[in-house]
N, C-alpha and C positions, 0 to 999 in steps of 0.2 A: 699413531703408535701410543701405546700405554706409557704412563709417566715412569720412566726408568731413571730419575734423577740420580746423579752419582750420590747424593746424599741420601739415599734409600738404602739401608744396610739389610733389609730383608727382601731385596728384590727377587732372591733366587727361591724364596719358599714355594710360590705359585708359578713359576716362570716355566716358558717352553723354550728349550734349549736345542739348537739345531746343530748336530755333528757334522764337521766338514773334514772330509779325508782329502787334504790337499791335493794330493797327486792324482786323484780322480774327480775333481770337482770342475776346474776350467783351466786352460792352458792358453796364457797370452802370447807365449813367444812362439808357439807352433812347433815345439819339439817332442811333442807326443806325452809330455808329462805336465800334470797341473801345477800350478805355481802360485804364489802369493798374489801377484797382479791380478791372475785370473780370478782369484777369490775377491779382491776388491771390485773388479769390473762387474761381478755378479752379484754383489750385496743388495742392489735394489730389488733383486728377486726374494732375498730373505726378508726385507722390510715388507715388500708386498704380501708376501706370504704371512706376515703378522707374528713371527716369533720374538722372543724377548733377547736372546742371545745366540751367539755362534760359539761352538767349541771346535779348536782347531787340533785335529789330529797331529802327531808329530811332524814338524818341518823343519827339524834341525838337520845339521850335516849328519850323513849316514850313507852307508854303501848300500843300504836296503837289504841287509841280510834278513830283516823281520819286518819289512814294510815301513821302515823309518823308527822303530823302536830299538834299534842298535844305535845308540847315540854317540856321535864323535864329540860334539860339544854342546852342552845343555845351554849354552848361553850365546848361540849364533843360528844364522838361517843356512840351511844347505844353498850352496850357490846355484844349483839346478832350478831352486824355487825361489830364488831372489837374494835379497840382502836385508839388513836390519832397517835400511830406509824403507823398503817394501812393507816390512812388518809394521813400522811406524804409521805408514800412510794407510794401511789396512785398518789399524786401530782407530785413527783419527776420523776415517770415514765411517766406520761402524758406529763410533760414538755420535757423529754427525747426524746419522739415520737412527739414532736411539736404540742402538744393539749394543750389548754387553759383550766382552769378549773373554773367553776362557780358553786357556792354553792346556796341552797335555804336559805332565811332568812324568819322568821315567827314571825314578830314584832307585830302583832294585839293581840296576846294572848299566854298564855303559857298552859302547862298542869296543872290540878288541883294537881298533885303531885309535881311540881315545889317547890323549898324551900320557895320562896316568898309567894306562896298562902298556903302552910302549916303554915307558920308564921301567915298569915293573919287570919285564922280560929282561931288559939289559941288566938291572940293579942285581938280580939274583935272589935266592933264598935268603931269608932272615932280614932282608932289607925292609926300611920304612916305605919304599915305593909298593913292594909286595903286601905290605900290612894293610893298604887301602882295600884289597881284595882278598878273597878266600883262597889261599893258596895252602896246600897241604902235602907232605910226603906220601907216596903210594904205599899200599900193603904189598905183601909178598917178599920173597928173599931178596929182590933187587927194586923194590918199589915199583913193580911193574903193573899192580893191580891197583884200581881206583882206591881212594881213601875210604869209601863207603859205597853203598849199593843204591845210592840216591839216583833217581832217574830224572831226566829232562821231559819238561812238558811236550815237547817236540818229538820225543822219542830216543832210545838209547840212554847211555850213561849221561849223568849230569857233571861228569869231571872230563877234564882234556888234559893230556900230558904236554908238557913243554920240554924244548929239547935238554934242559939241564935236568930233567928227571921228576920235577914237581909236577904236581896237578892242580888246576884251578876249578873252581866250581861255575856252572852255568845252568841255572834251573831252565833256561830256554835254550836258543842256539848257541853253538860253540863260539860264535862272533860276540855274545852278550856275556861276558864275564861277570859275575855277582860282585858287588861291593860289599865290603864288610863295614856294617853298621854299628859295630863296637869302637870304630875308628872315630877320633875326634875331628880329624882332618875331612872325613867324608862329611859329617854332620854339618861341619862349618861351611863347606862348599856348596851344599843345598840351601842353608840358610842365605846364602849370597845369591843363589840362583833365583829363590823366591823374590829375594828385594829386586834383582835386576830386572824381572819381567813386571813386577808391580811398579816400579819406577816408571816403566814405559807404558803405563796405563792399562795393564791388564786387570780385569775385574775377578778373575777366579782360576782355579788350578783343578784339572781332572787328574788324580793321582793312580798311575798305572800301578797294577799288581800290588796294591795298598798292603795287602796282608802278607807280604813276602819278607820284606826288608832284613828283619832281625832274625838270625839263626841260632841254633844251639851247637856252638862249636868247641863246646868241652871235648877234650880227648879222653876215651876214645870215641870218634864220630859214632853215632847211634845209627845201625842199619835198619832199614825199614821193614825187611822181610816181604810179606805179600802186599803191603799197601800200596794202593795206586799212587802215581806220580801226581796227578791233579788235585789241587787242593779240595775243591766241592766234594770229590769221592772219597778222599782219605780223612777229612777232617771228623765225620762222625764216628770214625773208628779208634778215635784216641781221646783221652781226656781233653776237654777244652783249653786251648791255650799252650799245648804241650808238644805239638808237631815239632819235629826239629827245625821246619823252616817255613810252614804255613801258618800265619794266624797266632804267633807267639805274643803272650802276654805283654812282653818287654816292648812291642812296636808301639803300643800307645804312649809311651814316653817321648818317641819321635814326634808324633803328631801333637802332643801338648806343647812341645817346644815349638813347632812350627805355627800354632795357632797363636802364640805370643809374636811372632813375626807379622802374621797375617793381619792380627789386631791393632798393630802399630800404625795402620793406614787408616784413613778417613775418606770414605768408609772402610770398614775391614773388608780384606779380599776373602772370597768365599771359596771353599773347596768340596770336591765330592770324590768318595773313595771307590775305585773299582776293587771291591773285595769279595772273592767268591768264598764265603764263608755261610754257615747256617744262620738263619734270620735273627736268634738271640744274640749272636756274635756281632752280626752287623750293626746292631744299634751302638756298639761301643764306638766304632769309627765315626758315627754321626754324632757324637755328643757335643754340646756347645765348646767345650775347652779342646776338642780335636778338630776333625775336619768339618764337622757339621752337617754332613749329608753323606749318604752312600747308596750306590746303585742296587736297585732291587731285582736281583735276577731271577727270584723265584717266579715273578709275573712273566717275564720273557720265556721262561722254560715250562710254564704251566699249559696243560693241554686245552684245545677248544672245548671246554665243558663246564657247565656253570658251578657245580659244586666244587669242583677244584679250583677255579678262578675266585669264587666267594671265599674260600678259606685263605687264599694267598692276599686277596685285597684287606680282608680283615686283619689278618695277621702282620701285614706290612704296616698298615694304619697304627695298630696298636705299639708295634716296635719303633716307629718314628715318633710316635707321641712320648712313649717312654724315654726315648733319647733327647727330647726336647727338639728334635728336627722335623722337618715335614718329609712326606715320602717321595719316591722317586718310581717314575713307571718307564719302561723301556720296552719296545717290540723289536727293533732291529738295531745293529750297530755294525762295526767293520770286522767282528770276529764271528758272526753267525749267520745261518742261511736267512735270507730275507724272508719276512714275516707273510708276504703274499704268496710265497711258495710253502714256508714251513708249516703254516697253519693247516694246510691242506693235506699234509701227510698224514696216512692212517696212524692211528695210535700204536706205539711200538716201533715205528719206522726207524730203522738205524740211518741218521742223516748221511753219515759218511759213505754208506753203502748205496744209498741213493745218487750221491753225487760221483760215485764211482761208475754207476750205470748212465752216466751223462743225463741224470734227470728222467730215464726211461722206464724205471722199476721201483715204484709204480709212476706212472705218468700223472702230471699235476695239471689240471684244467685251469688255464689262466684266467678265464672269466670267473670261475668259481672262486679261485684263490684271492682274485681281486676284490671280490664282493665280501669275503670274509675279512680280508686285511682292512676294508673301510670301516667294516662293522666294529673290529677290535679297536681301530683308531679312535672312533667315536666314543667308546666306552673308556679307553684310556684318557682321552682329554676331558672326561667329565669327572674323573676321580680327584680328590682333594690332594694337592702336591705339585711336584714339578714333573714336566713330561719332557723325555729327552728323543728327539726324532732324528733319524739317520738320513743322509743327504738320499735323494731319489725316492724315498718312501711317499713323499708328496705326489710324487708322479704315478705311484703304484708299481713300480719297477718290481719284477720278479727276480729270483736268483738265476744268474747265468750257470746253470749246472753243467753245460756240454762244452765248456772252454776245453780245447785240445791240450794234451798233456804236455806238449813241448812249448806251449806259452805259458804255463804256470810259473809264478813267481814266488809264492809262499814256501818258505823253507821246509815247512811240514812234509812236503810232497817227497822231496829228497831225503830228509833226515829219517822218515819211518819207512825208507826203501819202497817208496809206492804203493803204501798201504792206505794212507790218508790223503785225500785230495787236497785239502786246505781251504783255504778262505778268500780266494781270488774272485770267485763268483759273486760276492758281494761288493766287490771292489772296482767293478768295471766301470770305466769312466761314463760320467752322465751325458744324456742326450739333450741338448738345448734346442736344436733345429730339427725338421724333418729330412734334411738331406745334407750333402757335404762328406768330406772324407772322415769326419768323425763327429757326425750330427752336432756340430756346433761347439763340441768340446774345445777345438782349438783348429788353427788352420791346416795342420797335417793331420796324422793318425793318432791313434791312442795307444798307450803303452800296453793295455790289454784289449783284445778284438771286441767289439761290441756288436751285437746280434742285429740283423736287419729289422727286427722286431722292435727295436728301440725307436725306430721311427715314430711308431704311434703313441709311443711314450712320452715324446719329448715336450719341452715346456712350450715350444711353438704350437704344437699339435692340441695342447689344452688349455692354453690361456684364453680366457673369456668364454670358454665352451661350457655351457649350462651343463651340470651333471659330471663333468670330468672330475677325475680325482683330485686334481690340482685346486679346481675351484671348491671342491668339498673341503679341504684343509683350510683355504683362506676364509670360507665362510665360518668353518667350526672355530678357528682361532680368533675371528672378530667377535663371535658370540660369546666364547668362553671368556674372553676379556671382559666382558660386561657381566656376566653370569657369577664367575667365582668370587666368592668373598671369604666364606670361613673355610675351615679345614676338617669339617664333619660330614658324615652321611648316615642315612638310615636306610636299612633294607626293608622292603616292602615284605611284611609277613605273609602275604597271600599270593605272591607270584608262583607260577607253575614252575615245576621242578627244573625245566630246560631254560628257564628265563632268570636273568640277572635284573632286577629292578630295585633302584635306590632313590631316596630323595635326598637333595642338598638342601642346606639350611637356608639358602638364598630362595626358596619356593620354587625349584624346577626339579625335574625328573629325568633320569636316565634309564631306559628299558632296552635290554639287548636279548634276543631270540637265538640262543644257540642249539635249538632243536631242530628237528627234521620237518616239524608241521608248523603251520602258521598258527599265530595265538591272537587272541583279542586283546587289544590296546587298552590300558587305562584310560580314563577320561583325561582330557587335556588338550591345549593347542600344540600341534606339532611345531616345534621351533626349527628341527632339522633333522633329517633322515639319512642314514648312509647309503640307502638306495631308494629309488621312487616307490611309494606306497600305491600300489594298485586299487586296493580296496579300503575304503575310509574304514577306520577302526580296527584294522587288521594288520598284524606285523608279521611279515614273511620270516622263514628262517635266514639266519646269517644276515640280521639287520639290527642295527642300533636306532633309536630316536631319541631326541631329547624334548621333553614335554614342559610346557608351561603349566 
């Protein structure tokens, strides 16, 4: 492993972080649901893969109204996933193997089963308990209308009425009431949460919906009219920092306060923002006196097109440099269609429509999708900054687009009236072995059904097999560790239009052919190729090489 000494405060700048969705990673007790002991048992896989850190998606007590992001207690472990002792054992084993541990923090909302919200329901209007959340009287003659026209990201009104007639805000599911971040008690509670996990050895935090927390709650509440509910679509339509609940300027005071807590540890704890905001606004979250890093979703959303990717990469590096941060690169996560499938969808394809067709319209060639995914991965790993991998992408897993509707768990399916299929297709439990009731995920079945095709993608099927996607990731991460030093790149001025070619300051080059025709390779020794090169000196379509 690389030197990830706990004394190195800058380990995150060029790290490879592996996202673990605990309920779908490994099941140690055979109940069909992944758990923390399952993660601990499989940590050698991550160490052998060569990543620097693991990021744990929520493992907190939850009724799973939103896949664990409806948190009942921010400072405990869901009993179905284990206990605090299991978390401590996981952290200790990860550190023994040289792996950092990052945990998900969900500050915008709680579960409706959180003790605070239960107190608020009993306490009634005007109480201190309700002041922790966003409760308002309704409009209309009898308060029968929502306080504003704000819409939930998951569909429908963002307001839910309670029996005494008031309404509470939920930007996501109704089971996820939003906290009021103007409340001092809320702010102090999350300082306590940061210290709680930091004291247990956590090295960093991924901040969920970091651009939401602070709202404009001055009366009367502002209606949005025709503005869309999701931040990335709505934000360009209003002056920066002024949307009623997305990306408000005041949210940065929260993160400056957090940074003082994180910097009180030696070494300082890291943080990365999930902020669906324009690139120029993302830099604010990544400033050294705030969270320090922010996810780059423009890269994930970019089409498989050389000009588009060059623009995104250039802009992302510039934004990170201006913020004093390092860039981040993501191809897949628990919220999006896996890139082995997504990158093969024709330009302009509506992904939800594709999912509703069970992946049949249009059909995606799995072989072609995997080829393009491997090329995209080598391109990403050659870029300066941190790469975030999603569990299973090292196996080349495609999206499970044909899940039957009766097994869907994502609340999006029900809340949109069966209009949006949701995110279950990227959350299907991992295959570890080529047979068994859940392909080695656990002794029993799996909470979401795995297709029979998963057997060919299993770790057991790829381990030690020359040319497999798993071995490609292992080789790439070993080589990356040797090659990456600085945080700059230089674009080749003479690259063909459909080719991305850049040199790194360390004396090596990455070349990706995104076109339909083979091209001539620049001179140099091939260190690694995403697919075998049949003709010396020729780079086939959908292929990336690293050259000395």
